C-alpha positions as CSV (number, residue, x, y, z in Angstrom):
1,M,0.0,0.0,0.0
2,T,1.5,3.3,-1.1
3,E,1.8,6.1,1.4
4,T,0.1,9.4,0.6
5,F,2.3,12.2,-0.5
6,R,1.7,14.9,2.2
7,I,1.8,18.6,1.5
8,A,1.8,21.5,3.9
9,L,0.1,24.7,2.5
10,L,1.2,27.9,4.1
11,I,-0.6,31.1,3.0
12,D,0.6,34.7,3.5
13,A,-2.9,36.2,3.4
14,D,-1.5,39.7,3.3
15,N,0.2,39.0,0.0
16,A,-2.3,36.7,-1.7
17,S,-5.9,36.9,-3.0
18,A,-8.6,34.6,-1.7
19,T,-9.9,34.1,-5.2
20,S,-7.0,31.8,-6.0
21,I,-7.4,29.2,-3.2
22,D,-9.6,26.8,-5.2
23,F,-7.1,26.6,-8.0
24,V,-4.2,26.1,-5.6
25,L,-5.9,23.3,-3.8
26,N,-6.9,21.6,-7.0
27,D,-3.4,22.0,-8.4
28,L,-1.8,20.5,-5.3
29,A,-4.2,17.5,-5.5
30,E,-2.2,16.4,-8.5
31,Y,0.8,15.7,-6.2
32,G,-0.9,14.4,-3.1
33,E,-2.9,15.3,0.0
34,C,-2.8,18.8,1.3
35,N,-3.4,17.8,4.9
36,I,-1.9,20.9,6.6
37,R,-3.5,24.2,5.6
38,R,-2.7,27.4,7.4
39,A,-3.3,31.1,6.6
40,Y,-1.3,33.8,8.4
41,G,-2.5,37.4,8.9
42,N,-4.1,39.9,11.2
43,W,-7.7,38.9,10.9
44,T,-8.9,42.1,12.5
45,K,-8.0,43.9,9.3
46,D,-10.8,44.8,6.9
47,G,-8.5,43.9,4.0
48,L,-8.5,40.2,4.9
49,K,-12.3,39.9,5.0
50,P,-12.4,38.1,1.6
51,W,-10.3,35.3,3.2
52,I,-12.7,34.8,6.1
53,A,-15.4,33.2,3.9
54,E,-12.8,30.8,2.3
55,L,-11.2,29.6,5.5
56,H,-14.0,27.3,6.6
57,E,-15.0,26.3,3.1
58,A,-11.4,25.1,2.3
59,A,-10.7,23.8,5.9
60,I,-7.8,26.3,6.3
61,R,-6.6,27.1,9.9
62,P,-6.4,30.8,10.5
63,M,-3.2,31.9,12.3
64,Q,-3.7,35.2,14.0
65,Q,-0.7,37.6,14.0
66,F,-1.2,41.2,15.2
67,D,0.8,44.0,13.6
68,L,3.3,45.0,16.2
69,T,4.7,47.9,14.2
70,T,2.9,50.3,11.9
71,H,3.1,49.4,8.2
72,K,4.6,46.0,9.0
73,N,3.1,42.7,9.9
74,A,4.4,39.7,11.9
75,S,2.9,37.1,9.5
76,D,6.1,36.5,7.6
77,I,8.2,35.5,10.5
78,A,5.4,33.4,12.0
79,L,4.9,31.5,8.7
80,A,8.7,30.9,8.5
81,I,8.9,29.6,12.1
82,D,5.9,27.3,11.6
83,A,7.4,25.9,8.4
84,V,10.6,24.9,10.1
85,D,8.7,23.5,13.1
86,L,6.4,21.5,10.7
87,L,9.5,20.2,8.9
88,H,10.7,18.5,12.0
89,S,7.4,17.7,13.8
90,A,4.9,16.7,11.1
91,A,7.6,16.0,8.4
92,P,5.5,16.7,5.3
93,D,6.8,15.5,2.0
94,A,6.5,19.0,0.4
95,F,5.5,22.5,1.2
96,A,3.4,25.0,-0.8
97,I,3.7,28.7,-0.2
98,L,1.1,31.1,-1.4
99,S,2.7,34.5,-1.5
100,S,4.4,37.1,-3.7
101,D,6.8,38.2,-1.1
102,S,10.5,37.5,-1.9
103,D,11.3,37.5,1.9
104,F,10.5,33.8,1.9
105,T,13.4,33.0,-0.5
106,P,15.8,31.9,2.3
107,L,13.0,29.7,3.8
108,V,12.5,28.0,0.4
109,H,16.3,27.4,0.1
110,Y,16.3,25.9,3.6
111,L,13.4,23.6,2.9
112,R,14.8,22.4,-0.4
113,E,18.2,21.7,1.2
114,K,16.3,19.5,3.7
115,G,15.0,17.5,0.7
116,R,11.5,18.9,0.5
117,A,9.8,20.1,-2.7
118,V,8.4,23.6,-2.5
119,Y,5.6,24.7,-4.8
120,G,5.3,28.5,-5.0
121,Y,2.1,30.4,-6.0
122,G,2.0,34.2,-6.5
123,R,1.7,37.0,-9.0
124,S,3.8,37.3,-12.1
125,K,5.6,40.4,-10.6
126,T,6.9,38.2,-7.8
127,P,10.7,38.8,-7.6
128,A,12.8,36.3,-9.6
129,P,14.9,35.0,-6.6
130,F,11.7,33.6,-4.9
131,K,10.4,32.1,-8.2
132,S,13.7,30.4,-9.0
133,A,14.1,29.0,-5.5
134,C,10.9,27.0,-5.7
135,T,10.6,23.6,-7.2
136,R,7.9,25.0,-9.4
137,F,6.4,28.5,-9.3
138,T,2.9,29.2,-10.8
139,E,2.0,32.8,-11.7
140,L,-1.6,32.9,-10.6
141,D,-2.6,36.0,-12.6
142,K,-1.8,33.9,-15.7
143,V,-4.2,31.0,-14.7
144,V,-6.7,32.7,-12.3
145,P,-7.8,36.0,-14.0
146,T,-9.2,37.5,-10.8
147,E,-5.9,37.1,-9.1
148,A,-4.5,39.9,-11.2
149,A,-6.2,42.3,-8.8
150,E,-4.1,43.3,-5.8
151,P,-5.1,42.1,-2.4
152,V,-7.0,44.9,-0.5
153,K,-4.8,46.5,2.1
154,A,-6.5,47.7,5.3
155,T,-5.9,51.4,6.1
156,A,-5.5,52.9,9.5
157,K,-8.3,55.4,8.8
158,K,-11.5,54.9,6.8
159,A,-11.9,57.1,3.8
160,T,-14.9,59.3,4.2
161,T,-14.7,61.9,1.5
162,K,-16.8,61.6,-1.7
163,K,-13.6,61.5,-3.8
164,A,-12.2,58.6,-1.8
165,I,-15.4,56.7,-2.0
166,A,-15.7,57.2,-5.7
167,K,-12.1,56.1,-6.2
168,K,-12.8,52.9,-4.1
169,A,-15.9,52.2,-6.2
170,E,-13.8,52.4,-9.4
171,T,-11.4,49.7,-8.2
172,V,-14.2,47.1,-7.9
173,A,-16.2,48.0,-11.0
174,P,-17.1,45.1,-13.2
175,A,-15.2,46.7,-16.1
176,D,-12.0,46.3,-14.2
177,V,-12.2,42.6,-13.8
178,P,-9.3,41.3,-15.9
179,K,-9.9,38.9,-18.9
180,P,-8.1,35.6,-19.1
181,V,-4.5,35.9,-20.2
182,A,-3.8,34.8,-23.7
183,A,-1.0,32.4,-24.6
184,T,2.4,34.0,-24.9
185,S,3.4,34.4,-28.6
186,A,5.8,32.0,-30.2
187,N,8.2,34.8,-30.9
188,D,8.3,35.9,-27.2
189,I,8.9,32.4,-26.1
190,K,11.7,32.0,-28.6
191,G,13.2,35.2,-27.3
192,D,13.4,33.8,-23.8
193,A,16.9,32.5,-23.9
194,R,16.8,30.8,-20.5
195,L,13.6,29.0,-21.2
196,M,14.7,27.8,-24.6
197,G,18.0,26.6,-23.1
198,V,16.1,24.6,-20.4
199,L,13.7,23.1,-23.0
200,R,16.5,22.0,-25.4
201,S,18.8,20.6,-22.7
202,A,15.8,18.7,-21.1
203,I,15.0,17.2,-24.5
204,A,18.6,16.3,-25.3
205,S,19.1,14.6,-21.9
206,A,16.0,12.4,-22.3
207,A,16.2,11.7,-26.1
208,G,16.8,8.3,-27.6
209,D,18.9,7.6,-30.7
210,D,16.2,9.0,-33.0
211,G,16.3,12.4,-31.1
212,F,12.7,11.9,-29.7
213,A,12.1,12.2,-25.9
214,R,8.9,11.4,-24.0
215,V,7.3,14.7,-23.0
216,S,6.6,13.2,-19.6
217,A,10.4,12.6,-19.1
218,V,11.2,16.1,-20.5
219,G,8.8,17.7,-18.1
220,Q,10.5,15.9,-15.2
221,R,13.9,17.1,-16.3
222,I,12.5,20.7,-16.6
223,R,11.2,20.5,-13.0
224,N,14.7,19.3,-11.9
225,Q,16.4,22.2,-13.6
226,S,14.0,25.1,-12.9
227,S,10.7,26.4,-11.6
228,F,9.2,26.9,-15.0
229,D,5.5,26.1,-15.4
230,P,3.9,26.0,-18.9
231,R,0.8,27.7,-17.5
232,N,2.8,30.9,-16.9
233,Y,3.0,31.2,-20.7
234,G,-0.7,30.5,-21.3
235,F,-0.4,26.7,-22.1
236,T,-1.9,23.9,-20.0
237,S,0.9,21.5,-20.8
238,W,4.4,21.3,-22.2
239,T,3.0,19.4,-25.2
240,K,0.9,22.4,-26.2
241,L,3.8,24.8,-25.7
242,F,6.0,22.6,-27.9
243,K,3.3,22.5,-30.5
244,A,3.0,26.3,-30.7
245,L,6.7,26.5,-31.7
246,D,8.2,25.5,-35.1
247,L,11.4,24.6,-33.3
248,F,10.1,21.2,-32.1
249,E,8.5,18.2,-33.7
250,L,5.9,16.1,-31.9
251,R,5.2,12.3,-32.3
252,S,2.2,10.3,-31.1
253,E,0.4,13.4,-30.1
254,G,-2.8,12.8,-28.2
255,T,-1.5,9.7,-26.5
256,T,0.4,9.0,-23.2
257,A,3.5,8.2,-25.4
258,V,3.7,11.7,-26.9
259,A,7.3,12.6,-27.7
260,V,9.1,15.7,-28.8
261,R,12.3,16.3,-30.8
262,D,14.4,19.4,-31.4
263,V,14.2,19.9,-35.2
264,R,17.9,20.8,-35.2
265,S,18.6,17.1,-34.3
266,K,17.3,16.0,-37.8
267,S,20.6,17.2,-39.3
């Protein structure tokens, strides 16, 4: 009987939108059971109210952290301390961190050095060091359109002027709801030298004598090399991304044996 792959999900509620939680939980279900779910924040803030409704529905444990200093919160350090404690006490197989805060980069390095996979979820503007440190990083505003909106930050004083109220109304108007992000163009992907280098090296390392490599094996090698996720480029799988480029050739498409070859290998 195979043991369940256990994942600890830690949420920085101050730096994440509640609209993404369903997607994150469904995505993590691909790897195993998310049996530890905690969200950190000062729950007395108005800005975290959207999370309140999600906590019970998604069986997430709220971890209260009061702001001890103005314009700063204690959630970051509390999340990091709990992650280290969980590593040694509950010993999950992997961690998932929902945040766009690069301050968690050292924590991710530490967890990976201890042999744990770390799945990061945040906005596309998340600093590169945090993205690269993760086993895989998913840009939520590319796969969950409503995530493109910034989390609402609670203010010390309520706005009472007509101008402030009108401005607040504009930020939640239906017209401002972002549309689904289109797939990145082939030319833009080709122009990403690091991505192309990872793709080609992954194919080369998994290829047989005929130059073809199973896409499943290629995907595994990509995960070993970087935190790239095809969904960040508007594609649901590596197969669809390869198909969008004229630099690669697919074989047995539509089957579990689908394989890819770098067209340069033909020569």
